C-alpha positions as CSV (number, residue, x, y, z in Angstrom):
1,M,61.0,85.5,89.6
2,S,61.3,82.3,87.6
3,K,64.8,81.1,87.4
4,I,64.8,81.6,83.8
5,G,63.7,85.2,84.6
6,H,66.5,85.6,87.2
7,S,69.4,84.5,84.7
8,A,67.9,87.0,82.2
9,W,68.1,90.0,84.2
10,A,71.5,89.0,85.7
11,S,72.9,88.9,82.2
12,F,72.0,92.6,81.8
13,F,74.4,93.7,84.7
14,V,77.4,91.2,83.7
15,I,77.3,92.2,80.3
16,G,78.0,95.9,81.5
17,L,80.9,94.7,83.4
18,T,82.6,92.0,81.3
19,Q,86.0,93.4,80.0
20,A,85.8,93.5,76.4
21,H,89.0,92.1,74.6
22,G,90.4,94.8,72.0
23,S,93.5,96.1,70.9
24,A,95.7,98.3,72.7
25,E,96.0,100.9,70.3
26,Q,94.1,104.1,70.8
27,I,91.2,104.8,68.5
28,D,90.4,108.4,67.1
29,A,87.4,110.6,67.7
30,S,85.7,109.4,64.7
31,V,85.5,105.8,66.0
32,A,84.0,107.2,69.5
33,A,81.8,109.4,67.4
34,A,80.5,106.2,65.3
35,Q,79.8,104.6,68.6
36,N,77.7,107.3,70.0
37,A,75.9,107.5,66.5
38,S,75.2,103.6,67.1
39,L,73.7,104.0,70.4
40,D,71.6,106.9,69.3
41,R,70.5,104.7,66.3
42,N,69.9,101.4,68.2
43,S,67.9,103.3,71.1
44,A,65.6,105.7,69.2
45,G,62.2,105.2,69.5
46,K,62.5,102.1,71.8
47,G,61.3,103.4,75.2
48,F,65.0,103.1,76.8
49,G,65.3,105.0,80.2
50,P,68.2,107.4,80.8
51,Q,71.7,106.3,80.6
52,S,75.0,106.7,82.6
53,P,77.6,107.8,82.8
54,R,77.2,111.6,82.3
55,D,78.8,115.1,82.7
56,L,77.9,116.1,86.2
57,S,78.1,119.4,85.2
58,D,75.4,119.2,82.4
59,K,72.1,119.3,83.9
60,R,70.2,119.2,80.4
61,G,68.3,116.1,79.7
62,S,64.9,115.1,77.8
63,N,64.5,111.5,78.5
64,H,60.6,111.3,79.7
65,R,61.0,107.7,81.3
66,V,60.4,108.3,84.9
67,F,60.8,105.9,87.4
68,R,60.8,106.0,91.2
69,A,63.7,107.2,93.1
70,A,65.5,104.6,95.1
71,P,65.7,105.5,98.9
72,P,68.9,106.4,100.7
73,F,71.5,103.4,101.0
74,A,71.1,103.1,104.5
75,E,67.6,101.7,103.6
76,M,68.9,99.4,101.1
77,N,71.0,96.5,101.0
78,L,74.6,96.5,99.8
79,C,74.8,93.7,96.9
80,N,78.2,94.4,95.2
81,I,81.5,96.7,95.1
82,H,83.6,96.9,91.9
83,F,85.6,99.6,90.3
84,H,86.5,101.1,87.0
85,K,89.9,102.5,85.8
86,N,89.5,106.1,85.4
87,A,86.3,107.8,86.2
88,E,83.3,106.7,84.0
89,H,81.4,110.3,85.0
90,K,83.0,113.5,84.4
91,G,83.1,115.6,87.6
92,D,84.7,118.5,89.4
93,E,88.0,116.9,90.4
94,F,88.0,114.4,87.6
95,D,87.3,116.2,84.4
96,T,90.9,115.6,82.7
97,F,90.0,113.3,79.7
98,A,92.3,110.1,79.1
99,G,91.9,109.8,75.5
100,F,89.3,107.5,73.4
101,G,91.1,104.4,74.6
102,D,91.3,101.0,72.5
103,G,87.3,101.4,71.5
104,H,86.5,98.7,74.2
105,G,86.7,100.7,77.6
106,H,90.3,100.5,78.3
107,G,92.2,103.7,78.3
108,T,89.3,106.0,78.5
109,G,87.2,108.2,81.0
110,Y,88.2,110.7,83.2
111,K,91.3,111.5,85.3
112,F,92.0,113.2,88.7
113,S,92.6,116.8,87.7
114,G,94.4,118.0,90.9
115,Q,98.2,117.7,91.5
116,L,100.0,115.3,93.6
117,S,103.5,115.6,95.2
118,P,106.5,113.6,94.5
119,A,106.0,111.6,97.7
120,E,102.7,110.7,96.7
121,L,103.8,109.5,93.2
122,R,106.4,107.3,94.5
123,P,106.0,104.4,92.1
124,V,105.6,100.6,93.7
125,G,107.8,97.6,92.3
126,S,105.0,96.1,90.4
127,D,101.1,96.3,88.7
128,I,98.5,96.9,91.3
129,C,95.6,94.6,90.5
130,P,97.0,93.0,87.4
131,S,94.8,91.9,84.5
132,E,95.1,91.2,80.8
133,H,94.6,94.9,79.9
134,G,97.2,96.0,82.6
135,G,97.0,96.9,86.3
136,L,97.0,100.1,88.3
137,E,99.7,102.6,89.0
138,V,100.3,105.3,91.5
139,G,98.3,108.2,90.6
140,D,96.0,106.4,88.8
141,T,92.2,107.0,89.1
142,I,89.3,104.6,89.7
143,E,85.5,105.2,90.2
144,V,84.1,102.8,92.6
145,H,80.4,101.7,92.6
146,Y,78.7,100.6,95.6
147,V,75.8,98.9,94.0
148,H,72.6,99.1,96.5
149,S,69.1,96.8,96.1
150,S,65.7,97.3,97.6
151,A,65.5,93.3,97.6
152,Q,66.3,90.9,100.5
153,V,70.0,90.2,99.1
154,T,73.4,89.6,100.5
155,P,76.6,91.0,99.2
156,G,78.4,88.8,96.4
157,P,80.1,88.3,93.4
158,T,78.8,90.2,90.2
159,L,75.9,92.4,89.9
160,N,73.8,89.1,89.9
161,A,73.8,89.8,93.5
162,F,70.9,92.6,93.1
163,L,68.5,89.7,92.5
164,S,66.3,88.2,94.6
165,E,63.6,85.3,93.7
166,S,61.1,87.3,95.8
167,M,61.2,90.6,94.0
168,A,61.4,91.1,90.3
169,N,62.0,94.5,89.9
170,P,64.0,96.2,92.8
171,L,65.2,99.5,93.1
172,L,68.4,100.0,92.2
173,L,71.0,102.5,93.7
174,V,75.0,103.1,93.0
175,E,76.6,105.4,95.6
176,A,79.9,106.2,93.3
177,N,83.1,107.6,94.6
178,V,86.1,108.6,92.7
179,F,89.6,107.8,94.2
180,V,93.0,108.5,93.2
181,L,95.8,106.1,94.3
182,V,98.9,107.4,96.2
183,S,101.9,106.2,97.7
184,D,101.1,107.2,101.3
185,A,100.5,105.1,104.0
186,G,98.3,107.9,106.0
187,A,95.7,107.8,103.0
188,A,92.3,106.1,103.1
189,D,92.4,102.4,103.5
190,F,90.6,100.9,100.6
191,V,90.0,97.7,102.7
192,E,88.4,99.5,105.5
193,L,86.5,101.7,102.8
194,T,85.0,98.6,101.4
195,A,84.4,96.6,105.1
196,L,80.9,95.1,105.1
197,G,78.5,94.9,108.3
198,R,74.7,94.9,109.0
199,V,73.4,98.1,110.2
200,N,69.6,98.3,111.3
201,G,68.7,95.0,109.5
202,Y,70.5,96.2,106.3
203,H,73.6,94.7,104.6
204,Q,76.0,98.0,104.3
205,A,79.4,99.0,103.5
206,L,80.4,100.6,106.8
207,N,82.8,103.3,105.8
208,I,81.5,104.7,102.4
209,P,83.7,108.1,102.2
210,G,81.5,111.4,102.8
211,G,84.0,114.1,102.5
212,A,84.2,114.5,98.7
213,G,81.5,117.0,98.5
214,S,77.6,116.8,98.6
215,T,76.3,113.9,96.2
216,I,75.1,114.9,92.7
217,D,72.0,112.7,92.3
218,Y,70.2,111.6,89.2
219,Q,68.3,108.7,86.9
220,G,70.3,106.7,85.0
221,S,71.2,103.2,84.0
222,T,74.0,100.5,84.6
223,T,77.3,101.2,82.8
224,G,80.4,99.2,81.3
225,P,81.8,99.5,77.8
226,A,79.2,96.6,76.6
227,Y,76.9,99.7,75.9
228,N,78.7,102.0,74.0
229,E,76.5,101.1,71.1
230,K,73.3,100.0,72.9
231,A,71.1,101.2,75.9
232,S,71.1,99.4,79.2
233,P,67.6,98.5,80.2
234,L,68.2,98.8,83.6
235,L,66.8,101.8,85.9
236,V,69.2,103.1,88.4
237,S,69.3,105.9,91.0
238,W,73.0,107.4,91.1
239,S,74.5,109.4,93.8
240,V,78.0,110.4,92.6
241,R,80.5,112.6,94.7
242,P,81.9,115.2,92.7
243,Q,85.4,115.3,94.5
244,V,88.1,112.9,94.9
245,T,89.6,111.1,97.7
246,K,93.0,109.9,97.9
247,V,93.3,106.1,98.7
248,N,96.6,103.9,99.7
249,D,97.6,102.4,96.7
250,E,98.9,99.3,98.5
251,S,95.5,98.8,100.2
252,V,93.6,98.8,96.9
253,G,96.1,95.9,95.9
254,E,95.2,94.0,99.0
255,W,91.5,94.3,98.3
256,C,92.2,92.8,94.8
257,K,93.9,89.7,96.2
258,G,90.7,88.6,98.0
259,N,87.3,90.1,99.1
260,A,83.4,89.1,99.1
261,F,83.0,90.1,95.2
262,N,85.8,88.1,93.8
263,E,87.0,91.4,91.9
264,D,90.5,91.5,91.2
265,H,91.0,93.9,88.4
266,A,89.4,97.0,87.4
267,H,86.5,97.3,84.8
268,G,86.3,99.3,81.7
269,V,84.6,102.5,81.0
270,R,81.2,103.2,79.0
271,N,81.7,106.3,76.8
272,L,80.0,109.6,78.1
273,V,76.6,109.7,77.2
274,V,76.0,113.3,75.6
275,N,72.5,112.8,73.8
276,E,70.2,115.0,75.5
277,Q,67.5,112.5,74.8
278,L,69.2,109.5,76.6
279,L,69.9,111.8,79.7
280,S,67.5,112.7,82.8
281,R,67.2,116.2,83.6
282,M,69.2,117.2,86.6
283,D,67.2,120.1,88.8
């Protein structure tokens, strides 16, 4: 695609990841309802495809925009890894609502609904992956997105990495895994979980965890709080693990200090999409 086209498509992804600025105060349900109403109004009759995130237990959906499902991630190139504080999706082991947050994606989403031991909750001395909106703490939940593209691309910063000059409309796949941070040296190592390499000629995350239940696959979009009141135009195949993996808190902090994606903090969460006309049907 042309350079102009390349930048335009890149912006659709970047806007979904950008940390929006907002008050630390908690909004109430009416503000979230107004945002959902704006999303419905701004997308009605405009042909947008199905949206994400969603309640993984709710299979309803009447969005009729059909697109080809992406192949398995082993047949695609990994282009980006990033994570959100609290899960964007609502699932089996992450269905505890964190609250409505600040209206800009911070302090909302879904938390791990299981129990952790006192030893696993032993606090660390400082915030993990600090940011202007606060860092992570032991016991926090994160949803990690391993983003894959059918284009000939290499892993890199921001979701611009899915783009290729030779392919204007690559297939996109997100392998999503939810983790809870624990103070346990024996828990999964996040640096290892994000290790990169080539397998059969494809760029891959070599250690995507596979022990968190069978994936729930559906058709949706990009996420992020910038899409709370407007639909995302990108079409994405999703593969989400419904259970939670415990990850060592210090290893998450180490990853934020330096990685191939220039990621150093958790991103905000998009409101759960509930309008059936903006959701694909799950079989």
